[in-house]
N, C-alpha and C positions, 0 to 999 in steps of 0.2 A: 409845465403849462397845460399839457394835454389832459392831465388829471382834473384840473379845475374846469376845463371845458366840458369834459364828460360829466362831472358832478353837476354843473349848471344845467346841462341837458336832462339829466335824470331827474333833478328837482323840478324842472319846468313841466315834465310830463308825468310826474307822480300822480297827479290828480286824475289822469286818464285810466289808471289801474284800478281805481275805486269805482263804486257804483255811481251812476249819474244822478244828479240832484236837480230838480226843477221846481219852480214856483207853481202852485196849484190853486186856482181860484176861478170864479165865474161871476159875471155881472150882466144883467139884462136878459138872462134866459127865462122864458116864460115858465112859471111853475117851479123854478129852482129855489129850494129852501135856503140856500146859502149865498144869495146874491150879495156881492161885495163891491160897493162903489170904488174902493181902493184898488180894485183889480184893473181899472181903466188906465189908459195912458194920460198924463205921464205917471209912470209906475214908481212909487217910492220904495227904495231899498235902503236898509232892510225894512220889510213890511211890518206895520204895527197893528193891522187888523187881525183879529183871531181867526177869521175864515180864509186868510191868505196863508197857505201852508208852504213850508219848505220841505218838499217830499223827496225821500230817497226812493228812486224809481224801482229799485229791486224789490221793495216791499209792497208796491202797489198791487201786483197781481195776487198777493196773499190777503191784502186788505179788502179788495173788491173782486173776488173771483167770478161772480156772475156777470158783472159789467165787462170784465176783461173778455170772457167767453162770448158774450153777446156782440161785442165790437169786433170779434175775430182777431184779437191782438195776441200775437205769440210771445212778444217780448217788449218791454218798455226800455228803449235804448236811444231815445231822442226827446228833447223838450219841444213843445209845440205852443204856439200862440195863435189863436183863431180870432179874427176880428170880423164881426158882421155889422150890418147897418145899425143895429140897435143893441149889440151884445159883444162881449169879449170873454175869452176863456184861455187860461194858461194851464198846462198839465204835462205829465209824462206821456209819451206816445210811442208807437211802433214806427220806425223809420221807413218800413216798406209801405206804410199807408200815407206817408207824407208826399205831397206833389213835388216838393223840392226839398231834399234832405238838408241842404245848407243854404238857406235863403227863403224867399217868400214867393208865393204863387197867388195871383189874383184870379178870382172867378167872376167874370163879368155877369154871368147869369144870376148869381146870388148877391152880388155886390160885396162879397167878402174876400178876405185875404187870410191865407194860412202860412205861417212862418215856422220853420223847423231848424233846430240847431243841436249840437251834441257836446256842449261843454256845460259845466255846472252853472245853474241859474241863468243860462243864456236867454231864456224866454222873458226876462225882464226888459230887454231891449238893448241898452248900451253895453251890457256885460259881454256880449259876443265881440264887439269891436275891441274891448279891452283885452280879452283873452287872445285874440288874433295878434294884437300889437305886442303883447308879451312874448308870445311864441316866435313871432317874426324877429324881434330884437335878440332873443337868445340864439336863434338859428344864424342870424347875421353875424353876431359876435363870435359864435363857434366857427363859422367859416373863415373869418379873418384872423382869429387866434391860431388856427391850424395852418394858415398859409405861410 
């Protein structure tokens, strides 16, 4: 029985050993050439618009090294969703730059909200709740199977 419990835990966390993947898109940004109305909430998954990318965050610093350096980002290890009064952006981000690594932070001055999370495609919105539910169920089952 312990073998099955360990196998279930390993399978549940296997996604964490690979590179993080996030949705990447923008809408409402002034002068942005790839404004995408499909980026707004409610966010449809899987995305059908060609400017909504499913980005492997490990590749982002190689794709846009100048933007990475300009933003002072050392690593892309979290997904971010930034919601402003007239815009929204989803992308890979550096968790040291997130105001709240697991959750959202509202900025009363700008009227915006920044949400950060660290599971694949969690910046879609509902995916974070699903991943936490799966992990909780596996941990709960593992605890009672070992008892």
